[in-house]
Legacy VTK file of the C-alpha trace (Angstrom):
# vtk DataFile Version 3.0
C-alpha trace
ASCII
DATASET POLYDATA
POINTS 355 float
-0.058 0.060 -0.120
1.327 3.335 -1.007
2.277 5.611 1.916
0.065 8.870 2.268
2.096 12.021 1.411
0.915 13.453 4.540
2.916 10.522 6.418
5.786 9.950 4.180
9.121 10.745 6.011
7.093 10.771 9.135
5.875 14.193 7.957
2.547 14.283 10.205
4.405 13.145 13.345
7.119 15.685 12.646
4.876 18.454 12.225
2.963 17.607 15.469
6.151 17.296 17.356
7.186 20.793 16.001
3.995 22.354 17.241
4.037 20.137 20.668
7.563 21.244 21.411
6.861 24.946 20.566
3.859 25.145 22.816
5.736 23.484 25.745
8.361 25.850 25.622
5.950 28.931 25.568
3.868 27.376 28.143
6.198 28.331 30.832
6.141 32.042 29.523
2.445 32.248 29.727
2.417 30.663 33.307
5.103 33.345 34.274
2.504 35.988 33.384
-0.315 34.067 35.347
-1.435 30.695 35.767
-4.711 32.093 34.918
-3.672 32.360 31.111
-3.091 28.525 30.888
-6.663 27.926 29.656
-5.541 29.779 26.675
-2.746 27.657 25.935
-4.581 24.415 26.669
-7.575 25.357 24.313
-5.052 26.272 21.499
-3.152 23.008 22.147
-6.104 20.989 21.935
-7.215 22.507 18.397
-3.536 21.824 17.266
-4.065 18.077 17.902
-6.410 17.773 15.145
-6.600 18.643 11.421
-5.369 17.422 7.968
-2.003 19.198 8.076
-2.749 20.089 4.312
-0.954 23.505 4.456
2.117 22.296 6.138
2.187 19.209 3.632
1.889 21.479 0.759
4.594 23.847 1.734
6.891 20.756 2.394
6.133 19.109 -1.041
6.404 22.585 -2.684
9.953 22.609 -1.365
10.624 18.870 -2.623
9.047 19.664 -5.871
12.386 21.447 -6.719
14.330 18.176 -6.267
15.668 19.212 -2.691
16.137 16.507 -0.105
14.126 16.238 3.135
14.694 18.922 5.810
13.944 19.405 9.326
14.327 23.008 9.032
11.636 23.161 6.240
9.301 20.896 8.353
9.411 23.279 11.261
8.923 26.343 8.828
6.019 24.460 7.179
4.572 23.589 10.754
4.209 27.303 11.277
1.166 27.265 9.051
-0.684 25.310 11.280
-0.576 28.181 13.909
-2.009 30.399 10.987
-4.680 27.881 10.322
-5.691 27.716 14.006
-5.811 31.515 14.101
-8.172 31.427 11.019
-10.444 28.648 12.386
-10.780 30.512 15.820
-11.695 33.670 14.256
-13.760 32.098 11.672
-15.838 30.233 14.365
-16.411 33.657 16.158
-17.443 35.319 12.942
-19.792 32.536 12.043
-21.101 31.844 15.659
-20.206 28.281 15.078
-20.680 25.998 18.338
-18.537 22.961 17.071
-14.974 22.733 15.874
-13.671 19.081 14.985
-16.312 17.360 17.151
-15.785 19.552 20.312
-16.965 23.032 21.545
-15.339 25.866 19.505
-12.976 27.935 21.388
-15.392 30.753 22.358
-17.927 28.238 23.531
-15.236 26.715 25.710
-14.680 30.066 27.458
-18.314 30.951 27.390
-18.893 27.761 29.515
-15.857 28.461 31.709
-17.318 32.096 32.613
-20.828 30.391 33.236
-19.507 27.634 35.461
-17.217 30.093 37.498
-20.117 32.314 38.159
-18.358 35.396 36.924
-19.794 38.841 36.027
-21.096 40.414 32.712
-22.048 38.362 29.568
-20.559 34.931 29.114
-20.831 34.975 25.507
-18.734 38.249 25.090
-16.096 36.817 27.457
-15.941 33.714 25.113
-15.770 35.812 22.222
-13.125 37.935 23.672
-10.864 35.118 24.829
-11.201 33.262 21.322
-10.038 36.469 19.637
-6.990 36.543 21.968
-6.371 32.758 21.383
-6.434 33.356 17.595
-4.049 36.426 18.037
-1.696 34.352 20.020
-1.699 31.498 17.356
-0.736 34.332 14.647
1.997 35.643 16.776
3.211 31.959 17.447
3.184 31.228 13.657
5.637 34.036 12.771
7.947 32.813 15.882
7.998 29.409 14.853
8.832 30.367 11.151
11.891 32.538 12.377
12.942 29.873 14.883
12.646 26.963 12.043
16.535 27.073 11.494
16.213 28.137 7.814
19.214 30.433 6.816
18.749 34.069 6.158
18.328 33.693 2.254
15.856 30.999 2.550
13.959 32.572 5.495
13.836 35.976 3.493
12.401 34.179 0.496
10.047 32.272 2.687
8.675 35.452 4.492
8.013 37.356 1.370
5.455 34.626 0.338
4.204 34.116 4.008
3.418 37.871 4.284
1.501 37.970 1.143
-0.471 34.807 2.337
-1.491 36.591 5.528
-2.742 39.607 3.676
-4.727 37.356 1.218
-6.145 35.395 4.064
-7.639 38.379 5.978
-9.108 40.016 2.850
-10.566 36.738 1.878
-11.890 36.258 5.411
-13.587 39.681 5.187
-15.188 39.070 1.776
-16.569 35.909 3.169
-17.993 38.104 6.096
-19.446 40.764 3.611
-21.128 37.987 1.441
-22.780 36.520 4.531
-23.977 40.270 5.381
-25.211 40.824 2.070
-26.960 37.541 1.750
-27.442 37.989 -2.039
-24.124 36.474 -3.395
-23.521 35.762 -7.006
-21.427 32.805 -8.184
-18.681 35.241 -9.305
-18.540 36.771 -5.937
-18.567 33.228 -4.237
-15.728 32.139 -6.439
-13.707 35.083 -5.388
-14.032 34.586 -1.909
-12.902 30.756 -2.505
-9.911 32.134 -4.455
-8.517 34.195 -1.703
-9.897 32.580 1.539
-9.285 29.182 0.434
-7.383 28.285 -2.913
-4.337 30.669 -2.411
-4.092 30.228 1.434
-4.707 26.563 1.476
-2.642 25.336 -1.551
-1.019 28.030 -3.871
0.874 30.077 -1.279
2.187 27.163 0.915
3.386 25.549 -2.288
5.104 29.028 -3.091
6.543 29.180 0.352
8.282 25.750 0.135
9.469 26.470 -3.332
10.740 29.846 -2.359
12.776 28.225 0.413
14.410 26.046 -2.393
14.762 29.189 -4.728
12.628 27.328 -7.448
12.933 28.385 -11.066
9.853 30.437 -12.299
8.483 27.690 -14.568
7.938 25.438 -11.401
6.474 28.347 -9.537
4.041 29.008 -12.417
3.008 25.310 -12.619
2.564 25.070 -8.876
0.353 28.304 -8.924
-1.906 26.636 -11.593
-1.959 23.379 -9.609
-2.795 25.352 -6.459
-5.564 27.688 -7.740
-7.189 24.758 -9.294
-7.024 22.371 -6.496
-7.695 25.054 -4.016
-11.076 25.673 -5.814
-11.922 22.150 -5.987
-11.042 21.654 -2.141
-13.369 24.529 -1.005
-16.186 23.355 -3.128
-15.779 19.903 -1.566
-16.037 21.833 1.851
-19.208 23.509 0.546
-20.710 20.085 -0.226
-19.748 18.613 3.040
-21.085 21.743 4.869
-24.531 20.914 3.517
-24.436 17.090 3.140
-21.681 15.832 5.292
-22.093 13.363 8.099
-22.078 15.078 11.211
-20.071 12.197 13.042
-17.611 12.508 10.385
-17.119 16.371 9.824
-17.437 17.259 13.515
-20.238 19.647 12.830
-24.122 19.541 12.777
-25.519 18.252 9.536
-26.391 21.089 7.229
-24.541 23.397 9.193
-23.623 25.664 6.280
-27.248 26.160 5.710
-27.988 26.943 9.280
-25.159 29.740 9.059
-26.541 31.110 5.863
-23.211 30.509 4.063
-23.240 32.180 0.718
-21.594 29.478 -1.222
-21.328 28.548 -4.823
-23.594 25.676 -4.184
-26.284 28.011 -3.051
-25.784 30.544 -5.908
-26.140 27.790 -8.452
-29.229 26.415 -6.489
-30.859 29.789 -6.813
-30.189 30.232 -10.475
-31.333 26.741 -11.422
-34.737 26.460 -9.444
-37.879 27.415 -10.871
-39.667 30.539 -9.372
-41.966 28.559 -6.777
-39.098 26.337 -5.564
-36.594 29.546 -5.619
-39.120 31.382 -3.385
-39.356 28.656 -1.094
-35.550 27.949 -0.757
-35.042 31.739 -0.162
-37.963 31.557 2.590
-36.327 28.735 4.356
-32.789 29.997 4.018
-33.669 33.509 5.558
-35.087 32.079 8.746
-33.362 32.956 12.027
-33.376 29.393 12.832
-34.045 26.029 10.985
-35.651 22.696 12.189
-34.144 19.528 10.930
-37.158 19.338 8.629
-36.288 22.630 7.113
-32.786 21.559 6.475
-33.741 18.266 4.901
-35.878 20.396 2.608
-33.349 22.568 1.682
-30.938 19.915 1.065
-33.534 18.448 -1.334
-34.073 21.618 -3.190
-30.374 21.872 -3.709
-30.161 18.228 -5.245
-33.183 18.698 -7.408
-32.086 21.884 -8.864
-28.936 20.041 -10.262
-26.583 22.392 -8.341
-24.908 19.499 -6.387
-24.257 17.404 -9.697
-22.772 20.521 -11.360
-20.531 21.338 -8.261
-19.292 17.833 -8.223
-18.518 18.128 -11.991
-16.602 21.197 -11.345
-14.619 19.558 -8.598
-13.642 16.886 -11.020
-12.536 19.231 -13.728
-10.586 21.414 -11.503
-8.827 18.507 -10.016
-7.856 17.217 -13.582
-6.488 20.728 -14.320
-4.477 21.008 -11.308
-2.792 17.422 -12.166
-2.215 18.351 -15.704
-0.330 21.611 -14.495
2.245 19.437 -12.699
2.954 17.116 -15.410
6.165 18.980 -16.376
9.880 17.948 -16.250
10.919 20.561 -13.705
8.732 18.824 -11.209
10.476 16.066 -9.146
8.882 12.636 -9.738
8.499 11.741 -6.224
6.991 15.193 -5.386
4.509 15.045 -8.274
3.433 11.590 -6.923
2.843 13.144 -3.717
0.891 16.201 -5.021
-1.290 13.816 -7.104
-2.225 11.892 -3.937
-2.732 15.141 -1.974
-5.201 16.315 -4.721
-7.128 13.076 -4.168
-7.067 13.475 -0.478
-8.173 17.041 -0.592
-11.102 16.526 -3.119
-12.424 12.986 -2.238
-12.501 13.511 1.463
-15.498 13.044 3.859
-14.427 15.557 6.525
LINES 1 356
355 0 1 2 3 4 5 6 7 8 9 10 11 12 13 14 15 16 17 18 19 20 21 22 23 24 25 26 27 28 29 30 31 32 33 34 35 36 37 38 39 40 41 42 43 44 45 46 47 48 49 50 51 52 53 54 55 56 57 58 59 60 61 62 63 64 65 66 67 68 69 70 71 72 73 74 75 76 77 78 79 80 81 82 83 84 85 86 87 88 89 90 91 92 93 94 95 96 97 98 99 100 101 102 103 104 105 106 107 108 109 110 111 112 113 114 115 116 117 118 119 120 121 122 123 124 125 126 127 128 129 130 131 132 133 134 135 136 137 138 139 140 141 142 143 144 145 146 147 148 149 150 151 152 153 154 155 156 157 158 159 160 161 162 163 164 165 166 167 168 169 170 171 172 173 174 175 176 177 178 179 180 181 182 183 184 185 186 187 188 189 190 191 192 193 194 195 196 197 198 199 200 201 202 203 204 205 206 207 208 209 210 211 212 213 214 215 216 217 218 219 220 221 222 223 224 225 226 227 228 229 230 231 232 233 234 235 236 237 238 239 240 241 242 243 244 245 246 247 248 249 250 251 252 253 254 255 256 257 258 259 260 261 262 263 264 265 266 267 268 269 270 271 272 273 274 275 276 277 278 279 280 281 282 283 284 285 286 287 288 289 290 291 292 293 294 295 296 297 298 299 300 301 302 303 304 305 306 307 308 309 310 311 312 313 314 315 316 317 318 319 320 321 322 323 324 325 326 327 328 329 330 331 332 333 334 335 336 337 338 339 340 341 342 343 344 345 346 347 348 349 350 351 352 353 354
């Protein structure tokens, strides 16, 4: 059986070890400020125990795509992206008012519960949100620190940081565009695709690949190929996320069934549904989708309307098309054979997943 590119060279274990070692080293700093700050560390540490490690893996294999050998320094630098991802997830859950993350209470809900059980003053929800924002900020700060402490030489670090800085800016811009679309609640497919490009495609795949390739001082032709691969696969990855957000198994995804519908997510799936339904069904979809809360029966009806509209089928077709485009992009001589095989497997993992 072929070893997953997430586990080749013990990659996933090494990433986890990098994160655990860093958090352990910094736990003492937090405790020296006050033992009362340790729940922040515990919450972040627990979140870092899960996840697919895709961003770190893409950074690592972007480096290896140049033909460079395995490197502990590159693994540590790539691991910094897991702190950045933790920041994005924690803040995203606050913005979306999501209760669950990876089958457990989201960070803001953990601290809301801490406030409630401690019988403290003021609003527990506000306390939870404030604590979660600070945990996200801590993760963002630690991402920078781990990158700089990775052991890369000055030139490697400078090239990596140039990509990393762009990635962070694009991520925050994409997050705002997503927030804006949820507020407008009248998204078009073009707007939803733009959110995907900046919130997911670039941040999840293209820029991590660029960062790894930049560390290795990759040739422009390879950078261009990785961009094409990353943007196409990134779009397919997020579209799979959108499908799972509506039709995923709650026991597998760690979120309630139909969670994206309950949160009124303005996705490509929703946009295509609205343009494909007849007038009566469109009005019914909009009626249910605009309710402040939905019953399980409402969610089932919305899911049915999405399916009967043909939107689910066309999104699945787009996922397939974008994945094929990604794979075609790396079929060049300048891409190392082992890395190409790993990137091919990662494309399958990213688009055929159930969580």
